[in-house]
C-alpha positions in Angstrom: -27.6 -13.2 47.1 -24.6 -11.9 48.9 -22.6 -9.0 47.5 -19.0 -8.4 48.0 -18.2 -6.4 51.1 -16.5 -3.1 51.2 -12.7 -3.1 50.7 -10.1 -0.6 51.6 -8.3 0.8 48.5 -4.7 1.7 48.3 -3.9 5.3 47.5 -2.3 6.2 44.2 1.4 6.9 44.2 2.6 10.5 43.8 4.4 9.7 40.6 4.3 6.9 38.1 7.1 6.5 35.4 7.0 4.5 32.2 9.4 4.2 29.3 8.2 4.1 25.8 10.2 2.9 22.8 9.4 5.0 19.7 10.6 4.2 16.1 10.9 6.6 13.3 11.5 5.6 9.7 12.5 7.7 6.7 11.0 7.7 3.2 14.5 7.9 1.7 15.5 4.6 3.4 12.4 2.9 2.1 13.1 4.3 -1.3 16.6 2.7 -1.3 15.3 -0.7 -0.2 12.5 -0.6 -2.8 14.9 0.5 -5.6 16.8 -2.8 -5.1 13.8 -5.0 -4.7 13.2 -8.1 -6.8 9.8 -7.6 -8.4 7.4 -10.1 -10.0 4.0 -8.9 -11.3 1.1 -10.4 -13.1 -2.5 -9.6 -13.9 -5.4 -9.8 -16.2 -8.6 -8.0 -17.3 -12.0 -9.3 -16.3 -15.3 -8.3 -17.7 -17.6 -7.0 -14.9 -21.1 -5.6 -15.1 -19.8 -2.0 -14.8 -17.0 -2.5 -17.4 -13.6 -4.1 -17.7 -11.5 -4.3 -14.5 -7.8 -5.0 -14.1 -6.9 -7.5 -11.3 -3.2 -7.8 -10.6 -0.7 -9.0 -8.1 2.8 -7.7 -7.4 5.4 -9.4 -5.2 8.4 -7.6 -3.9 11.4 -9.1 -2.1 13.4 -6.6 -0.1 16.8 -8.0 0.7 18.7 -6.8 3.8 20.3 -8.4 6.8 18.1 -11.0 8.6 17.9 -8.9 11.7 16.9 -5.8 9.8 14.3 -7.8 7.7 12.6 -9.1 10.9 12.4 -5.5 12.2 11.2 -4.1 8.9 8.3 -6.6 8.8 7.1 -5.2 12.2 7.6 -1.6 11.1 5.9 -2.0 7.8 2.5 -2.7 9.3 2.4 0.8 10.8 4.6 2.9 8.5 2.7 5.1 6.0 5.9 5.7 3.9 6.2 1.9 3.4 2.5 1.4 2.4 2.5 4.3 -0.1 5.7 3.1 -1.7 4.4 -0.5 -2.0 1.1 0.7 -3.6 2.9 3.0 -6.0 5.2 0.2 -7.2 2.2 -2.1 -7.7 0.4 0.7 -9.5 3.3 1.2 -11.8 3.6 -2.5 -12.5 -0.1 -2.8 -13.2 0.0 0.3 -15.5 2.8 -1.3 -17.6 0.8 -4.5 -18.1 -2.8 -3.3 -18.4 -4.1 -2.9 -22.0 -5.3 0.7 -21.3 -5.2 3.4 -18.6 -6.2 2.5 -15.1 -8.9 4.2 -13.1 -8.8 4.5 -9.3 -6.7 1.7 -8.0 -7.4 -0.1 -4.7 -5.0 -2.5 -3.1 -4.4 -4.9 -0.3 -0.9 -5.3 1.2 0.5 -8.3 3.0 4.0 -8.4 4.5 5.9 -11.4 5.8 9.4 -12.4 6.9 10.6 -15.1 4.4 14.0 -16.7 4.1 15.8 -13.8 5.7 14.1 -11.1 3.6 10.9 -9.0 3.6 8.2 -10.3 1.2 5.5 -7.9 0.2 2.5 -9.0 -1.8 0.2 -6.3 -3.2 -3.1 -7.3 -4.8 -4.7 -4.5 -6.8 -7.8 -3.8 -8.8 -8.7 -0.9 -11.0 -11.3 -0.2 -13.7 -9.9 0.3 -17.2 -10.4 3.7 -18.8 -11.2 2.9 -22.4 -12.7 6.1 -23.7 -12.2 6.4 -27.4 -10.5 9.4 -28.6 -13.0 11.9 -29.9 -12.4 14.9 -32.0 -13.6 18.0 -30.4 -15.6 20.2 -32.6 -14.6 23.8 -32.6 -17.5 26.2 -32.2 -18.6 27.9 -35.4 -17.3 31.4 -35.8 -18.8 34.0 -38.0 -16.5 36.0 -40.2 -17.2 39.6 -40.7 -16.6 41.2 -44.0 
């Protein structure tokens, strides 16, 4: 078996330059877009072994210019402000439709460029909190005479 022979390496340059494009988004800009969004939401309760669970889906359409929409789809995948706002809207929609309070909500977000707009689909699930209201008993106090 023959191994490769020794080769002369080239030295590293004294300086190497690279440009990097950095984007910054603002929560207020997302808030304005989400405030104008078209929202469709649905869901239902399923009986699970550990109790009743709400499963729902919320679709949001953010309308803006076609160029801006294409850029927003790319930004949305990495922007925490976007993800938090989408989950909050889905949570609010689920809370309005569920028959009782929701427990800890988990969700999955998908974002796509559709017909010149940003389409956001958020699938959520949360256990229902269905504790019955109980009267708390006051501790007995002794009256001194």
